N, C-alpha and C positions, 0 to 999 in steps of 0.2 A: 521328562515328558517329550523327549525327541522321538521322531518317527523316521521310518525308512521306506522309500519307494524302491523296491528291488527290480533288477533287470530293467532299469529305467529307460535306456535307449533314447527314443524320440518323444517320450511322454512329458514334454515341456509343460503343456497345459495342465496335466494332472498334478505335477509337482507344484505349479503356481497355485492351483486350487487348494491343495493341502496347506501350503504356506499361508495363504490368506486366512483360512479357517482356523488353523492351529494358533496363529499369532493373535487372533481375537480372544482365545482362551488363556494363552500363556505367551505374552509378548517376547520373552527371551528364548522360547523353545525353537528348535530347528528341525527342518525337513532335510534329511540326508537322502542320497541316492547311491545305489551300487550298480555296477555293471562289469562285464568281463573286459571291457575296453572303455573305461570311464572318460578318458581324455578326448575320445571321439564321440561322446554321447552328449547331445544337446541338453537333455534333461539333467545330466550330472553337472553340466556347466552352470545351469540356472539354480540348482539346489543350493542350500546353505553350506553344503560340504558333500564330499563323495569319497568312495573308496572302491578299490578293485577287488573282485572275487573271482575264483575259478568258475568254470561252467558248473551248473548244478549237478552234472553227472560225475564230476571229479570227486574222488574219495575225501579230499580235504575241504570240500565246499562248506560243510556245516561248522567245522572247526574254525575256519577263517571268518565265516559269517558271525558266529557267536562272539569271537574275540573282537572283531571290529565294532559290533553293536555295543558290547559292554564298555568298550573304551570311549564310546560317544554317548552313553546313557540313553540308548535307543530302546524303547519299550514296546513299540508297535511297528509291525511290518506289513506293508501293503504290496502284494505281488501283482505282476502285470502281464506275465506270459504263461501260456498253457503248460510248457514243459516243467516249470518249477512248482506247479500246484500240488501234484501228488507227492513229491519229496517233502514239501513243506507240511502237508497234512500228515504224512507218515512220521515226521519228526517233530510234531507239535509238542509232545511232552518234553523233549530235549530243549526246545526253544523256551517253553514256559518255565522250566526249571532254571533257566538263565535269565529270567525276567523279561522275555520277549514274547509278545502275543502276536501270532500270525493271523491276519484276517483272511482265513481260507476255510472253505467248506470241509465237511468231514471226509475222511479217506474214502468211505463207501460212495458218497455222492460225487466226489471228484472223479473216482474211477468210472462211474457211469457216464459222466460228461466227456471223459477222454476216449470213450469207445462209442462210436456213432450207432452201433447196433444196440448197445445197452441203453443209450439215451432215447432211441426210438421206442424201445420196450417201456421205458419210464413214461414217456409221453402217452403211450397207449393205455397204460395203467391209470393215468390221470384223465382219460377221456379226451385226449388231445390228438387230433389227426396228424399223420405224417405222410411224407411222400412214399409211395409204394416201392419196396425193394424187390427186384426180380432175381431169379436164379440165373446163372450164366448159361443155362441150357434153354431157358424160356424167358425171353425178354421182348420188349416192344421199343422200337425206335420212334422218335429221338430218345436218347438215353443220357443221363448224367452219371458220371463215374467219379467217385472220390474215395480216399482211404478212410478206414474206420478210425484212425488215430491222427488224422491230418489237421493242419491249421494253416491260416493265411493263404488259402486257395492253392497250396502246393499239391501237385500230383492229381489235379482235377481235370476232367475232360468232358466236353460236350460232343456226343457222337450222333451225327445225323444220318450217316451213310454206313452201311455194313462194312465197306472197304476200309473205314477208319478204325475199326476194331483190330487190335493186334494180339499176338500171342501174350504180350506183357499184360494186357488187360484181363485175359482169361486165366493166366497162371499165377498172377499176384493175388494171394488169398486175402490181402488187406483191402483190395479194391471192391467197393460196393457198386452194383448196377442199380440205379435208381430211376424212378419216374422223373422225366424232365418237366420242370415247372417253367413254362415259357414266360419270359419277362414281358411279352406283348399281352399276356393274359393275366399274369399275377404281378403284384407289386411286392417288393422285398422290404422287410422291416427288421431292424435290430431294436429290441426292446431292452432298456435298462431297468432292471428289477432291483428292488432293495428288500432284503430279508433281515429281520432283527435277530438278536440272540435267541429268541423264542422260535426261530424258523418260520415266522409268519411274514407274509408279504405286506410291505408297507407302502410301496409306490410302484407305478409302472409308467415308463415314458417310451412310447413307440417313436422310432426315428425312421423315416422313409429314406432308403439308400438311393441317392440320385447318381452319384459317381463314386467309384471305388478305384484306388490305385494301390497296387502291391498288397491287396487284401485289407486295406484300411480306408474307411470312408473319407472322402474329400468334399463332397457336397451332400447335405442331408437336411431333412425337414421334420420338425416335431409335428406329429399328427395325433389328435385325440379321436380315435376310431374304435371300431368294435373289438380290437385287440385288448383294450383296457379291461372291459367287462369280462371278456373271454378268459383272460389270464387270472383275473380276480376270482372267477368262478372255479376254474379247474386247477389252479396252482396256488391257492390261498395259503397252504402250508406245505412245505417241502422239507422233509427230515434231512438235517445236515447242512441245509443252505443257510448262508450268512453273508451279510455285506452286499456288495454290488455284484449282480450276475448279468451277463448279456445273453439274451436269447434271440435266435433268428427265426422269423416266420415269413411265409409267403401268404398274401391275401389276394383272393380273386378280385379282379377289377369290377365285375358287375354282379357277382353272386356272393352270398355269405359263406364262402368256403375258405378255410384256414388250414395251412399245412405247417407244422413245426419242423424245424431243420436241426437245430442244435442248441446247446447251452454252453457258454464258457463262464465258469464261476469266478469271475474277476472283473475289474474295471476294463472295459473295452476301449479301443483306440478312439472311438467316436463319442465316448461319454462326455467330453467337455461341452457338447451341445446341450445335453440334458442339464448339466450344471449351470450353464449360462441361462437356460430356460427357467431355472428355479428349483430343480430337484437336487437339493444340496446333500448328496450322499457323503461327501467328506466330513461335513459337520455332524451328520448322524453317526458316522463311524467313531469320531472323536468323543461325542457325547455318550455313546454306549460303552466304549471300551476304555475310556479314560475317566469320564465323570460318573459312569455307572447308571446313566439315565435309561429309562425305557422309552423307546421310540414308538410314537403313535402313528397309525396309518394316515397317509395324506396323499390322496390320489389327484388332488386338484391344486397342488403347489407349483405347477409348472405352466409355462406359456405355450399354448398351441400355435401352430403355423409359424414357427420361428425357423428361418432358413439359415443354415451355416454354409459358408463358402470358404474353404481353406486355401491358403497360398503358401509358397515356400518363403522362408525368411532366413536371415543370416545371424549366426552367433560367432563372434570373434574371440579367439583365445590368444592373448598377447604372450610372446616369449615361448611359444610352443617348441619343445625340443624333440618330440616324438618319443 
């Protein structure tokens, strides 16, 4: 009944949450972590054990992953970064044949989430408004530019003046020209959604993003606002969705206007706030995929107006030889 947090990196809080919940069910069970450089990963150091894997793009990745998981009796895999989601979904059968269940959405849905244009189309099909995309011949400033397959705010640009646009912006086919949603007008929220095995929505926790560092939230607030009912109405069932998804929305400060931005079908870096507020998705994952229980919807299980302020901490590794 051991589980794995893959690409664990800095996900110390997520590892600890799964340790706490798993040991309530099986006191002897372990939460392992994997990473391309585990000795320099804080999450690997606090896990019950860890192992090194190649990057997910390496041809030996799945051979190594399966071997290491089988040697540790790992039966459940929790992914944490965007780049591993599609390979894991595409290799679901291989993993399941080796006794490993990856908690990852369907290949089709992951593919939509990894392509910003496809996820915009998905939102529109579900009556969810999105930021307008301009053509590169006809646009309005200010402008927000981002790649269709990006993550962690890499290769994003806020363009307020024509002179700031370069040949790179026009020639790079992956860059989208989007309506700019001004933070003085809109508040930005990341919502932690939980979908059961039946692809039905069980819970929504909106987190207001107050401060972000390196693409990850450092100060955030749980808010019970119009997003909860909006998401319940329009995204009650999503084919292929399972487990924790993080969805980003902008909400107008004075009007009932919502713009959906993207979905990442995995535990997000800010999820620990939702966990500490009472939205116990690790427990639900374990109950569904280990105990075989059906999860009932619970939209009131979490504490509103809970503020999270993160800070840097130290993890010491004695006898490190590099």
